[in-house]
PyMOL Python script that loads the backbone (N, CA, C, O; Angstrom):
from pymol import cmd

cmd.read_pdbstr("""\
ATOM      1  N   MET A   1     -60.309 -26.015 -10.164  1.00  0.00           N
ATOM      2  CA  MET A   1     -60.486 -27.433  -9.694  1.00  0.00           C
ATOM      3  C   MET A   1     -58.938 -27.966 -10.308  1.00  0.00           C
ATOM      4  O   MET A   1     -58.500 -27.733 -11.435  1.00  0.00           O
ATOM      5  N   LYS A   2     -58.305 -28.701  -9.272  1.00  0.00           N
ATOM      6  CA  LYS A   2     -57.118 -29.201  -9.619  1.00  0.00           C
ATOM      7  C   LYS A   2     -57.470 -30.487 -10.523  1.00  0.00           C
ATOM      8  O   LYS A   2     -58.429 -31.227 -10.307  1.00  0.00           O
ATOM      9  N   HIS A   3     -56.590 -30.627 -11.517  1.00  0.00           N
ATOM     10  CA  HIS A   3     -56.617 -31.894 -12.625  1.00  0.00           C
ATOM     11  C   HIS A   3     -56.128 -33.029 -11.911  1.00  0.00           C
ATOM     12  O   HIS A   3     -54.926 -33.013 -11.648  1.00  0.00           O
ATOM     13  N   THR A   4     -56.770 -33.962 -11.560  1.00  0.00           N
ATOM     14  CA  THR A   4     -56.267 -35.351 -11.186  1.00  0.00           C
ATOM     15  C   THR A   4     -56.721 -36.436 -12.133  1.00  0.00           C
ATOM     16  O   THR A   4     -57.550 -36.279 -13.029  1.00  0.00           O
ATOM     17  N   ASN A   5     -56.070 -37.583 -11.828  1.00  0.00           N
ATOM     18  CA  ASN A   5     -56.437 -38.839 -12.664  1.00  0.00           C
ATOM     19  C   ASN A   5     -57.836 -39.234 -12.533  1.00  0.00           C
ATOM     20  O   ASN A   5     -58.411 -39.795 -13.466  1.00  0.00           O
ATOM     21  N   CYS A   6     -58.417 -38.972 -11.424  1.00  0.00           N
ATOM     22  CA  CYS A   6     -59.723 -39.230 -11.041  1.00  0.00           C
ATOM     23  C   CYS A   6     -60.691 -38.625 -12.032  1.00  0.00           C
ATOM     24  O   CYS A   6     -61.581 -39.308 -12.539  1.00  0.00           O
ATOM     25  N   HIS A   7     -60.506 -37.250 -12.328  1.00  0.00           N
ATOM     26  CA  HIS A   7     -61.371 -36.494 -13.017  1.00  0.00           C
ATOM     27  C   HIS A   7     -61.308 -36.814 -14.441  1.00  0.00           C
ATOM     28  O   HIS A   7     -62.284 -36.679 -15.179  1.00  0.00           O
ATOM     29  N   ARG A   8     -59.962 -37.314 -14.903  1.00  0.00           N
ATOM     30  CA  ARG A   8     -59.610 -37.773 -16.246  1.00  0.00           C
ATOM     31  C   ARG A   8     -60.653 -38.718 -16.613  1.00  0.00           C
ATOM     32  O   ARG A   8     -61.370 -38.630 -17.610  1.00  0.00           O
ATOM     33  N   ARG A   9     -60.684 -39.771 -15.592  1.00  0.00           N
ATOM     34  CA  ARG A   9     -61.506 -40.923 -15.926  1.00  0.00           C
ATOM     35  C   ARG A   9     -62.906 -40.585 -16.210  1.00  0.00           C
ATOM     36  O   ARG A   9     -63.519 -41.192 -17.088  1.00  0.00           O
ATOM     37  N   LEU A  10     -63.467 -39.614 -15.490  1.00  0.00           N
ATOM     38  CA  LEU A  10     -64.834 -39.124 -15.853  1.00  0.00           C
ATOM     39  C   LEU A  10     -65.097 -38.385 -16.924  1.00  0.00           C
ATOM     40  O   LEU A  10     -66.212 -38.445 -17.442  1.00  0.00           O
ATOM     41  N   PHE A  11     -64.167 -37.619 -17.393  1.00  0.00           N
ATOM     42  CA  PHE A  11     -64.224 -36.662 -18.553  1.00  0.00           C
ATOM     43  C   PHE A  11     -63.050 -36.743 -19.427  1.00  0.00           C
ATOM     44  O   PHE A  11     -61.900 -36.666 -18.994  1.00  0.00           O
ATOM     45  N   GLY A  12     -63.367 -36.906 -20.726  1.00  0.00           N
ATOM     46  CA  GLY A  12     -62.265 -36.798 -21.783  1.00  0.00           C
ATOM     47  C   GLY A  12     -61.527 -35.716 -21.769  1.00  0.00           C
ATOM     48  O   GLY A  12     -62.040 -34.717 -21.263  1.00  0.00           O
ATOM     49  N   ASN A  13     -60.340 -35.632 -22.235  1.00  0.00           N
ATOM     50  CA  ASN A  13     -59.530 -34.515 -22.682  1.00  0.00           C
ATOM     51  C   ASN A  13     -59.264 -34.558 -24.000  1.00  0.00           C
ATOM     52  O   ASN A  13     -58.757 -35.556 -24.512  1.00  0.00           O
ATOM     53  N   THR A  14     -59.635 -33.287 -24.799  1.00  0.00           N
ATOM     54  CA  THR A  14     -59.462 -33.115 -26.135  1.00  0.00           C
ATOM     55  C   THR A  14     -58.412 -32.054 -26.288  1.00  0.00           C
ATOM     56  O   THR A  14     -58.444 -31.014 -25.630  1.00  0.00           O
ATOM     57  N   LEU A  15     -57.475 -32.335 -27.173  1.00  0.00           N
ATOM     58  CA  LEU A  15     -56.394 -31.303 -27.523  1.00  0.00           C
ATOM     59  C   LEU A  15     -56.708 -30.683 -28.976  1.00  0.00           C
ATOM     60  O   LEU A  15     -56.880 -31.450 -29.923  1.00  0.00           O
ATOM     61  N   PHE A  16     -56.773 -29.445 -29.123  1.00  0.00           N
ATOM     62  CA  PHE A  16     -56.768 -28.676 -30.247  1.00  0.00           C
ATOM     63  C   PHE A  16     -55.841 -27.701 -30.421  1.00  0.00           C
ATOM     64  O   PHE A  16     -56.012 -26.553 -30.010  1.00  0.00           O
ATOM     65  N   ALA A  17     -54.745 -28.117 -31.076  1.00  0.00           N
ATOM     66  CA  ALA A  17     -53.759 -27.162 -31.240  1.00  0.00           C
ATOM     67  C   ALA A  17     -53.732 -26.759 -32.714  1.00  0.00           C
ATOM     68  O   ALA A  17     -53.573 -27.549 -33.644  1.00  0.00           O
ATOM     69  N   LYS A  18     -53.920 -25.325 -32.827  1.00  0.00           N
ATOM     70  CA  LYS A  18     -53.959 -24.604 -34.167  1.00  0.00           C
ATOM     71  C   LYS A  18     -52.625 -24.758 -34.852  1.00  0.00           C
ATOM     72  O   LYS A  18     -51.559 -24.650 -34.247  1.00  0.00           O
ATOM     73  N   ASP A  19     -52.727 -25.009 -36.113  1.00  0.00           N
ATOM     74  CA  ASP A  19     -51.567 -24.957 -37.108  1.00  0.00           C
ATOM     75  C   ASP A  19     -50.589 -25.933 -36.349  1.00  0.00           C
ATOM     76  O   ASP A  19     -49.408 -25.595 -36.277  1.00  0.00           O
ATOM     77  N   ALA A  20     -50.986 -27.090 -35.791  1.00  0.00           N
ATOM     78  CA  ALA A  20     -49.778 -27.817 -35.238  1.00  0.00           C
ATOM     79  C   ALA A  20     -49.763 -29.210 -35.766  1.00  0.00           C
ATOM     80  O   ALA A  20     -49.394 -30.104 -35.003  1.00  0.00           O
ATOM     81  N   ALA A  21     -50.155 -29.523 -37.094  1.00  0.00           N
ATOM     82  CA  ALA A  21     -50.148 -30.835 -37.573  1.00  0.00           C
ATOM     83  C   ALA A  21     -48.819 -31.387 -37.675  1.00  0.00           C
ATOM     84  O   ALA A  21     -48.650 -32.606 -37.649  1.00  0.00           O
ATOM     85  N   HIS A  22     -47.786 -30.502 -37.799  1.00  0.00           N
ATOM     86  CA  HIS A  22     -46.362 -30.956 -37.688  1.00  0.00           C
ATOM     87  C   HIS A  22     -45.965 -31.836 -36.404  1.00  0.00           C
ATOM     88  O   HIS A  22     -45.010 -32.613 -36.415  1.00  0.00           O
ATOM     89  N   SER A  23     -46.699 -31.655 -35.432  1.00  0.00           N
ATOM     90  CA  SER A  23     -46.251 -32.160 -34.070  1.00  0.00           C
ATOM     91  C   SER A  23     -47.406 -33.057 -33.634  1.00  0.00           C
ATOM     92  O   SER A  23     -47.707 -33.014 -32.441  1.00  0.00           O
ATOM     93  N   LEU A  24     -48.139 -33.919 -34.501  1.00  0.00           N
ATOM     94  CA  LEU A  24     -49.062 -34.763 -34.035  1.00  0.00           C
ATOM     95  C   LEU A  24     -48.443 -35.900 -33.142  1.00  0.00           C
ATOM     96  O   LEU A  24     -48.943 -36.271 -32.080  1.00  0.00           O
ATOM     97  N   THR A  25     -47.320 -36.395 -33.688  1.00  0.00           N
ATOM     98  CA  THR A  25     -46.732 -37.495 -32.948  1.00  0.00           C
ATOM     99  C   THR A  25     -46.326 -36.940 -31.328  1.00  0.00           C
ATOM    100  O   THR A  25     -46.498 -37.650 -30.337  1.00  0.00           O
ATOM    101  N   LYS A  26     -45.851 -35.762 -31.285  1.00  0.00           N
ATOM    102  CA  LYS A  26     -45.609 -35.282 -29.833  1.00  0.00           C
ATOM    103  C   LYS A  26     -46.897 -34.943 -29.196  1.00  0.00           C
ATOM    104  O   LYS A  26     -46.908 -35.056 -27.970  1.00  0.00           O
ATOM    105  N   GLN A  27     -48.055 -34.526 -29.806  1.00  0.00           N
ATOM    106  CA  GLN A  27     -49.120 -34.341 -29.255  1.00  0.00           C
ATOM    107  C   GLN A  27     -49.754 -35.523 -28.547  1.00  0.00           C
ATOM    108  O   GLN A  27     -50.428 -35.466 -27.519  1.00  0.00           O
ATOM    109  N   SER A  28     -49.459 -36.531 -29.203  1.00  0.00           N
ATOM    110  CA  SER A  28     -50.066 -37.822 -28.848  1.00  0.00           C
ATOM    111  C   SER A  28     -49.386 -38.494 -27.606  1.00  0.00           C
ATOM    112  O   SER A  28     -49.831 -39.553 -27.162  1.00  0.00           O
ATOM    113  N   THR A  29     -48.257 -37.839 -27.028  1.00  0.00           N
ATOM    114  CA  THR A  29     -47.633 -38.220 -25.842  1.00  0.00           C
ATOM    115  C   THR A  29     -48.039 -37.318 -24.679  1.00  0.00           C
ATOM    116  O   THR A  29     -47.578 -37.609 -23.575  1.00  0.00           O
ATOM    117  N   LEU A  30     -48.771 -36.355 -24.778  1.00  0.00           N
ATOM    118  CA  LEU A  30     -49.182 -35.313 -23.871  1.00  0.00           C
ATOM    119  C   LEU A  30     -50.283 -35.814 -22.938  1.00  0.00           C
ATOM    120  O   LEU A  30     -50.720 -35.047 -22.080  1.00  0.00           O
ATOM    121  N   GLY A  31     -50.733 -36.994 -23.051  1.00  0.00           N
ATOM    122  CA  GLY A  31     -51.756 -37.457 -22.106  1.00  0.00           C
ATOM    123  C   GLY A  31     -53.210 -37.114 -22.306  1.00  0.00           C
ATOM    124  O   GLY A  31     -54.024 -37.297 -21.401  1.00  0.00           O
ATOM    125  N   TYR A  32     -53.591 -36.554 -23.631  1.00  0.00           N
ATOM    126  CA  TYR A  32     -55.105 -36.426 -23.879  1.00  0.00           C
ATOM    127  C   TYR A  32     -55.603 -37.677 -24.427  1.00  0.00           C
ATOM    128  O   TYR A  32     -54.854 -38.569 -24.824  1.00  0.00           O
ATOM    129  N   ASP A  33     -56.937 -37.740 -24.447  1.00  0.00           N
ATOM    130  CA  ASP A  33     -57.707 -38.806 -24.819  1.00  0.00           C
ATOM    131  C   ASP A  33     -58.150 -38.645 -26.299  1.00  0.00           C
ATOM    132  O   ASP A  33     -58.501 -39.629 -26.950  1.00  0.00           O
ATOM    133  N   ALA A  34     -58.128 -37.364 -26.836  1.00  0.00           N
ATOM    134  CA  ALA A  34     -58.526 -37.204 -28.147  1.00  0.00           C
ATOM    135  C   ALA A  34     -57.620 -36.027 -28.798  1.00  0.00           C
ATOM    136  O   ALA A  34     -57.011 -35.230 -28.085  1.00  0.00           O
ATOM    137  N   ILE A  35     -57.588 -35.993 -30.061  1.00  0.00           N
ATOM    138  CA  ILE A  35     -56.855 -34.987 -30.650  1.00  0.00           C
ATOM    139  C   ILE A  35     -57.658 -34.381 -31.809  1.00  0.00           C
ATOM    140  O   ILE A  35     -57.983 -35.091 -32.760  1.00  0.00           O
ATOM    141  N   SER A  36     -57.989 -33.056 -31.746  1.00  0.00           N
ATOM    142  CA  SER A  36     -59.026 -32.494 -32.812  1.00  0.00           C
ATOM    143  C   SER A  36     -58.114 -32.211 -33.980  1.00  0.00           C
ATOM    144  O   SER A  36     -57.006 -31.703 -33.807  1.00  0.00           O
ATOM    145  N   LEU A  37     -58.571 -32.535 -35.148  1.00  0.00           N
ATOM    146  CA  LEU A  37     -57.808 -32.310 -36.398  1.00  0.00           C
ATOM    147  C   LEU A  37     -58.433 -31.305 -37.243  1.00  0.00           C
ATOM    148  O   LEU A  37     -59.657 -31.363 -37.358  1.00  0.00           O
ATOM    149  N   ASP A  38     -57.802 -30.409 -37.841  1.00  0.00           N
ATOM    150  CA  ASP A  38     -58.430 -29.452 -38.692  1.00  0.00           C
ATOM    151  C   ASP A  38     -58.648 -30.202 -40.070  1.00  0.00           C
ATOM    152  O   ASP A  38     -58.240 -31.322 -40.375  1.00  0.00           O
ATOM    153  N   TRP A  39     -59.340 -29.370 -40.778  1.00  0.00           N
ATOM    154  CA  TRP A  39     -59.742 -30.085 -42.250  1.00  0.00           C
ATOM    155  C   TRP A  39     -58.409 -30.279 -43.136  1.00  0.00           C
ATOM    156  O   TRP A  39     -58.498 -30.968 -44.152  1.00  0.00           O
ATOM    157  N   THR A  40     -57.405 -29.802 -42.850  1.00  0.00           N
ATOM    158  CA  THR A  40     -56.191 -29.987 -43.820  1.00  0.00           C
ATOM    159  C   THR A  40     -55.395 -31.095 -43.421  1.00  0.00           C
ATOM    160  O   THR A  40     -54.362 -31.364 -44.033  1.00  0.00           O
ATOM    161  N   VAL A  41     -55.784 -31.760 -42.450  1.00  0.00           N
ATOM    162  CA  VAL A  41     -54.786 -32.900 -42.060  1.00  0.00           C
ATOM    163  C   VAL A  41     -55.619 -34.267 -42.617  1.00  0.00           C
ATOM    164  O   VAL A  41     -56.842 -34.390 -42.551  1.00  0.00           O
ATOM    165  N   ASP A  42     -54.815 -35.124 -43.100  1.00  0.00           N
ATOM    166  CA  ASP A  42     -55.041 -36.407 -43.680  1.00  0.00           C
ATOM    167  C   ASP A  42     -55.281 -37.339 -42.390  1.00  0.00           C
ATOM    168  O   ASP A  42     -54.336 -37.592 -41.643  1.00  0.00           O
ATOM    169  N   PRO A  43     -56.542 -37.831 -42.154  1.00  0.00           N
ATOM    170  CA  PRO A  43     -56.705 -38.707 -41.015  1.00  0.00           C
ATOM    171  C   PRO A  43     -55.969 -39.979 -41.061  1.00  0.00           C
ATOM    172  O   PRO A  43     -55.491 -40.514 -40.060  1.00  0.00           O
ATOM    173  N   VAL A  44     -55.893 -40.452 -42.275  1.00  0.00           N
ATOM    174  CA  VAL A  44     -55.350 -41.781 -42.372  1.00  0.00           C
ATOM    175  C   VAL A  44     -53.722 -41.764 -41.983  1.00  0.00           C
ATOM    176  O   VAL A  44     -53.176 -42.619 -41.285  1.00  0.00           O
ATOM    177  N   LYS A  45     -53.107 -40.678 -42.547  1.00  0.00           N
ATOM    178  CA  LYS A  45     -51.687 -40.600 -42.168  1.00  0.00           C
ATOM    179  C   LYS A  45     -51.548 -40.183 -40.477  1.00  0.00           C
ATOM    180  O   LYS A  45     -50.649 -40.595 -39.743  1.00  0.00           O
ATOM    181  N   THR A  46     -52.522 -39.387 -40.120  1.00  0.00           N
ATOM    182  CA  THR A  46     -52.528 -39.203 -38.757  1.00  0.00           C
ATOM    183  C   THR A  46     -52.511 -40.382 -37.904  1.00  0.00           C
ATOM    184  O   THR A  46     -51.665 -40.540 -37.023  1.00  0.00           O
ATOM    185  N   ARG A  47     -53.567 -41.322 -38.196  1.00  0.00           N
ATOM    186  CA  ARG A  47     -53.687 -42.580 -37.526  1.00  0.00           C
ATOM    187  C   ARG A  47     -52.447 -43.318 -37.324  1.00  0.00           C
ATOM    188  O   ARG A  47     -52.188 -43.955 -36.303  1.00  0.00           O
ATOM    189  N   GLU A  48     -51.549 -43.181 -38.542  1.00  0.00           N
ATOM    190  CA  GLU A  48     -50.267 -43.951 -38.453  1.00  0.00           C
ATOM    191  C   GLU A  48     -49.280 -43.356 -37.465  1.00  0.00           C
ATOM    192  O   GLU A  48     -48.373 -44.026 -36.971  1.00  0.00           O
ATOM    193  N   GLN A  49     -49.464 -42.233 -37.228  1.00  0.00           N
ATOM    194  CA  GLN A  49     -48.544 -41.314 -36.311  1.00  0.00           C
ATOM    195  C   GLN A  49     -48.932 -41.439 -34.943  1.00  0.00           C
ATOM    196  O   GLN A  49     -48.032 -41.486 -34.104  1.00  0.00           O
ATOM    197  N   VAL A  50     -50.173 -41.503 -34.565  1.00  0.00           N
ATOM    198  CA  VAL A  50     -50.658 -41.432 -33.207  1.00  0.00           C
ATOM    199  C   VAL A  50     -51.177 -42.842 -32.716  1.00  0.00           C
ATOM    200  O   VAL A  50     -51.682 -43.737 -33.394  1.00  0.00           O
ATOM    201  N   ASP A  51     -50.945 -42.808 -31.489  1.00  0.00           N
ATOM    202  CA  ASP A  51     -51.376 -44.131 -30.814  1.00  0.00           C
ATOM    203  C   ASP A  51     -52.712 -44.408 -30.864  1.00  0.00           C
ATOM    204  O   ASP A  51     -53.522 -43.506 -30.649  1.00  0.00           O
ATOM    205  N   PRO A  52     -53.157 -45.817 -31.182  1.00  0.00           N
ATOM    206  CA  PRO A  52     -54.429 -46.127 -31.550  1.00  0.00           C
ATOM    207  C   PRO A  52     -55.392 -45.960 -30.421  1.00  0.00           C
ATOM    208  O   PRO A  52     -56.575 -45.983 -30.760  1.00  0.00           O
ATOM    209  N   ASN A  53     -55.159 -45.809 -29.248  1.00  0.00           N
ATOM    210  CA  ASN A  53     -56.008 -45.580 -28.239  1.00  0.00           C
ATOM    211  C   ASN A  53     -56.383 -44.047 -28.024  1.00  0.00           C
ATOM    212  O   ASN A  53     -57.129 -43.694 -27.110  1.00  0.00           O
ATOM    213  N   ILE A  54     -55.904 -43.307 -28.787  1.00  0.00           N
ATOM    214  CA  ILE A  54     -56.220 -41.842 -28.973  1.00  0.00           C
ATOM    215  C   ILE A  54     -57.270 -41.664 -30.055  1.00  0.00           C
ATOM    216  O   ILE A  54     -57.114 -41.998 -31.230  1.00  0.00           O
ATOM    217  N   THR A  55     -58.440 -41.061 -29.498  1.00  0.00           N
ATOM    218  CA  THR A  55     -59.476 -40.663 -30.529  1.00  0.00           C
ATOM    219  C   THR A  55     -59.005 -39.338 -31.354  1.00  0.00           C
ATOM    220  O   THR A  55     -58.452 -38.335 -30.903  1.00  0.00           O
ATOM    221  N   LEU A  56     -59.376 -39.621 -32.662  1.00  0.00           N
ATOM    222  CA  LEU A  56     -59.061 -38.532 -33.765  1.00  0.00           C
ATOM    223  C   LEU A  56     -60.471 -37.896 -34.080  1.00  0.00           C
ATOM    224  O   LEU A  56     -61.333 -38.601 -34.604  1.00  0.00           O
ATOM    225  N   GLN A  57     -60.717 -36.591 -33.774  1.00  0.00           N
ATOM    226  CA  GLN A  57     -61.907 -35.914 -33.827  1.00  0.00           C
ATOM    227  C   GLN A  57     -61.843 -34.825 -34.881  1.00  0.00           C
ATOM    228  O   GLN A  57     -60.805 -34.174 -35.000  1.00  0.00           O
ATOM    229  N   GLY A  58     -62.755 -34.622 -35.549  1.00  0.00           N
ATOM    230  CA  GLY A  58     -62.842 -33.293 -36.608  1.00  0.00           C
ATOM    231  C   GLY A  58     -62.496 -33.671 -37.948  1.00  0.00           C
ATOM    232  O   GLY A  58     -62.938 -34.712 -38.434  1.00  0.00           O
ATOM    233  N   ASN A  59     -61.803 -32.966 -38.525  1.00  0.00           N
ATOM    234  CA  ASN A  59     -61.309 -33.241 -40.044  1.00  0.00           C
ATOM    235  C   ASN A  59     -62.410 -32.862 -40.953  1.00  0.00           C
ATOM    236  O   ASN A  59     -62.538 -33.487 -42.006  1.00  0.00           O
ATOM    237  N   SER A  60     -63.225 -31.892 -40.649  1.00  0.00           N
ATOM    238  CA  SER A  60     -64.399 -31.499 -41.652  1.00  0.00           C
ATOM    239  C   SER A  60     -63.945 -30.274 -42.368  1.00  0.00           C
ATOM    240  O   SER A  60     -63.380 -29.362 -41.764  1.00  0.00           O
ATOM    241  N   ASP A  61     -64.185 -30.241 -43.654  1.00  0.00           N
ATOM    242  CA  ASP A  61     -63.890 -28.962 -44.312  1.00  0.00           C
ATOM    243  C   ASP A  61     -64.995 -28.076 -44.081  1.00  0.00           C
ATOM    244  O   ASP A  61     -66.134 -28.460 -44.347  1.00  0.00           O
ATOM    245  N   PRO A  62     -64.723 -26.630 -43.491  1.00  0.00           N
ATOM    246  CA  PRO A  62     -65.718 -25.725 -43.409  1.00  0.00           C
ATOM    247  C   PRO A  62     -66.650 -25.432 -44.386  1.00  0.00           C
ATOM    248  O   PRO A  62     -67.738 -24.928 -44.106  1.00  0.00           O
ATOM    249  N   GLN A  63     -66.299 -25.716 -45.543  1.00  0.00           N
ATOM    250  CA  GLN A  63     -67.006 -25.335 -46.826  1.00  0.00           C
ATOM    251  C   GLN A  63     -68.214 -26.542 -46.910  1.00  0.00           C
ATOM    252  O   GLN A  63     -69.243 -26.414 -47.574  1.00  0.00           O
ATOM    253  N   ASP A  64     -67.921 -27.549 -46.222  1.00  0.00           N
ATOM    254  CA  ASP A  64     -69.120 -28.654 -46.377  1.00  0.00           C
ATOM    255  C   ASP A  64     -70.415 -28.082 -45.873  1.00  0.00           C
ATOM    256  O   ASP A  64     -71.491 -28.442 -46.350  1.00  0.00           O
ATOM    257  N   MET A  65     -70.303 -27.061 -44.771  1.00  0.00           N
ATOM    258  CA  MET A  65     -71.592 -26.680 -44.086  1.00  0.00           C
ATOM    259  C   MET A  65     -72.357 -26.005 -45.263  1.00  0.00           C
ATOM    260  O   MET A  65     -73.578 -25.915 -45.132  1.00  0.00           O
ATOM    261  N   TYR A  66     -71.842 -25.569 -46.283  1.00  0.00           N
ATOM    262  CA  TYR A  66     -72.785 -24.820 -47.293  1.00  0.00           C
ATOM    263  C   TYR A  66     -73.103 -25.661 -48.451  1.00  0.00           C
ATOM    264  O   TYR A  66     -73.717 -25.188 -49.407  1.00  0.00           O
ATOM    265  N   LYS A  67     -72.708 -26.920 -48.416  1.00  0.00           N
ATOM    266  CA  LYS A  67     -73.103 -27.847 -49.590  1.00  0.00           C
ATOM    267  C   LYS A  67     -74.484 -28.389 -49.351  1.00  0.00           C
ATOM    268  O   LYS A  67     -74.959 -28.577 -48.231  1.00  0.00           O
ATOM    269  N   THR A  68     -75.091 -28.625 -50.489  1.00  0.00           N
ATOM    270  CA  THR A  68     -76.355 -29.490 -50.429  1.00  0.00           C
ATOM    271  C   THR A  68     -76.046 -30.994 -49.896  1.00  0.00           C
ATOM    272  O   THR A  68     -74.931 -31.490 -50.054  1.00  0.00           O
ATOM    273  N   PRO A  69     -76.918 -31.564 -49.369  1.00  0.00           N
ATOM    274  CA  PRO A  69     -76.668 -32.929 -48.792  1.00  0.00           C
ATOM    275  C   PRO A  69     -76.208 -33.690 -49.886  1.00  0.00           C
ATOM    276  O   PRO A  69     -75.232 -34.424 -49.729  1.00  0.00           O
ATOM    277  N   LYS A  70     -76.845 -33.602 -51.095  1.00  0.00           N
ATOM    278  CA  LYS A  70     -76.381 -34.487 -52.295  1.00  0.00           C
ATOM    279  C   LYS A  70     -74.891 -34.141 -52.580  1.00  0.00           C
ATOM    280  O   LYS A  70     -74.126 -35.087 -52.770  1.00  0.00           O
ATOM    281  N   LYS A  71     -74.417 -32.881 -52.626  1.00  0.00           N
ATOM    282  CA  LYS A  71     -72.958 -32.597 -52.959  1.00  0.00           C
ATOM    283  C   LYS A  71     -72.076 -33.053 -51.847  1.00  0.00           C
ATOM    284  O   LYS A  71     -70.945 -33.481 -52.075  1.00  0.00           O
ATOM    285  N   SER A  72     -72.597 -32.964 -50.598  1.00  0.00           N
ATOM    286  CA  SER A  72     -71.544 -33.337 -49.475  1.00  0.00           C
ATOM    287  C   SER A  72     -71.256 -34.916 -49.324  1.00  0.00           C
ATOM    288  O   SER A  72     -70.233 -35.387 -48.827  1.00  0.00           O
ATOM    289  N   ALA A  73     -72.336 -35.641 -49.837  1.00  0.00           N
ATOM    290  CA  ALA A  73     -72.104 -37.123 -49.916  1.00  0.00           C
ATOM    291  C   ALA A  73     -71.003 -37.497 -50.920  1.00  0.00           C
ATOM    292  O   ALA A  73     -70.399 -38.559 -50.763  1.00  0.00           O
ATOM    293  N   LEU A  74     -70.722 -36.710 -51.907  1.00  0.00           N
ATOM    294  CA  LEU A  74     -69.838 -37.155 -52.865  1.00  0.00           C
ATOM    295  C   LEU A  74     -68.386 -37.304 -52.550  1.00  0.00           C
ATOM    296  O   LEU A  74     -67.604 -37.702 -53.414  1.00  0.00           O
TER     297      LEU A  74
END
""", "prot")
cmd.dss("prot")
cmd.show_as("cartoon", "prot")
cmd.util.cbc("prot")
cmd.orient("prot")
């Protein structure tokens, strides 16, 4: 299926670029609706670098899946 602006309005596009935190500003200019962050990226600093109309998604430490609910709330 050819990507068109019509399809983009129906479905959001998320960019996940592994080990590319150094280029978040550039990533935000590529036309995606959301940028997926790995757990090593500071979401507050990222928000300062990225257009406010782009959704930031992710940023969970994989080790959190193994914590008890009480410990993960800390």
